[in-house]
N, C-alpha and C positions, 0 to 999 in steps of 0.2 A: 533803863525802863525798867520798871517789874511789871508779869504780869499776871494777871489775876482770872483763875478760871472760875467762871460763871456756872458751866454744864459740860457736858462731854464735849459738845458742839460749838461752845462760845466762851471767849474770852476778853478782859478787856485790860487797856494799859492806859499810862500816863503817854505824852507826843511822844511819836515815834519820829525816826531821824531816815531819810533815804539809805542812810548805810547799814539800817538793822534790818532792810527787807532781805538780803540774802540769808541771815540768819533766820527768819520768821519763815521762809521757804522751806529751809532745813528743818525746819521743826515741824512741819507737815501743815502750816495755814496756807489756805487756799484762797481765801477771801480778808481782806481788809477793809473797815468801815472808818472813815474819819467823820468825827461828830464835832471837830472844832473848825472854828470859823478862821481863815486866811485873815492875817495881820493881826490876833489878839495879843498878841505879845512880840515885843523886837526880837529876831534873830529866832523864832519859829519858822521851821520851814513849810514851804506851800504845800498843799495839797497836792499838785500839778508835779511837783518833783517828785514827792512820793508815790504818785500813779504812775509816773515815767518809770520807777524802779520796779513796781510791780507787774508791769506789763512786761518788761522786763528779764521778770524772773515766774513768767505765768500765774502772777495771783492778779484774780479779780479786784477791783478797787471802786468803790462806792463812796462819793462823797456827799454826806447827809451831815451837814453842820447845824450845831444847836445853838444858835447865837441867845441875845440878850431876851427876845420875847418869848426865850422857855421851847418846851416841849409842844408840837402842834399833832394833831391826828395825822396828817398828811406825813411829816417825819416821823414818826411811830409806825404807820405802814409800808413808807419806803425801807425802812430797818428792816419789818418783819420779812419783805418781798426779798432783800437783798440776803437774809440769812438763810431761808427757804430756797433760793436758788444756789446756794454755795453746797459744791459737791463736797466741802470738806470744813475744817476746821475755820474759825472765823475769828477775826480779831478788830476790835473796835477800839478807837482811840480818842481821846481828848485831852485835855490840859492835865485833870489828874485821874480822869476814868469813871470819874463819877457821875458825869453826864451820860457816858457810854453804858453804865451800869443800870442807870435811870431809864433809858431808853429799850434797853433789852428786857428790862421789866416790864415796862409799860408794854412792851410788843409782844410779849406773851411767848418770845421765841423758845426753842428747847435748849 
């Protein structure tokens, strides 16, 4: 997993795994946003498995999947709200980080 910083408060990454969450918490991330639909690839961990690990490590988790229909204003607003509600660093992930980057840019989030 490679993390790309988009700003002082937001970063994006490719698919994370449940066992990555402890390290992300240690790195100071307080919010994780999943922008990938479940079942997109064989072997991909379900968002619920990552959410469970986030809960165990005191990290807020938001499931805001960007599917085949692409971005919608609802997704942009939900992303913006999740970032605004975060008390610290936010990591958004999808398959490669690209959808998360586009969503971050469209949301105007810091």
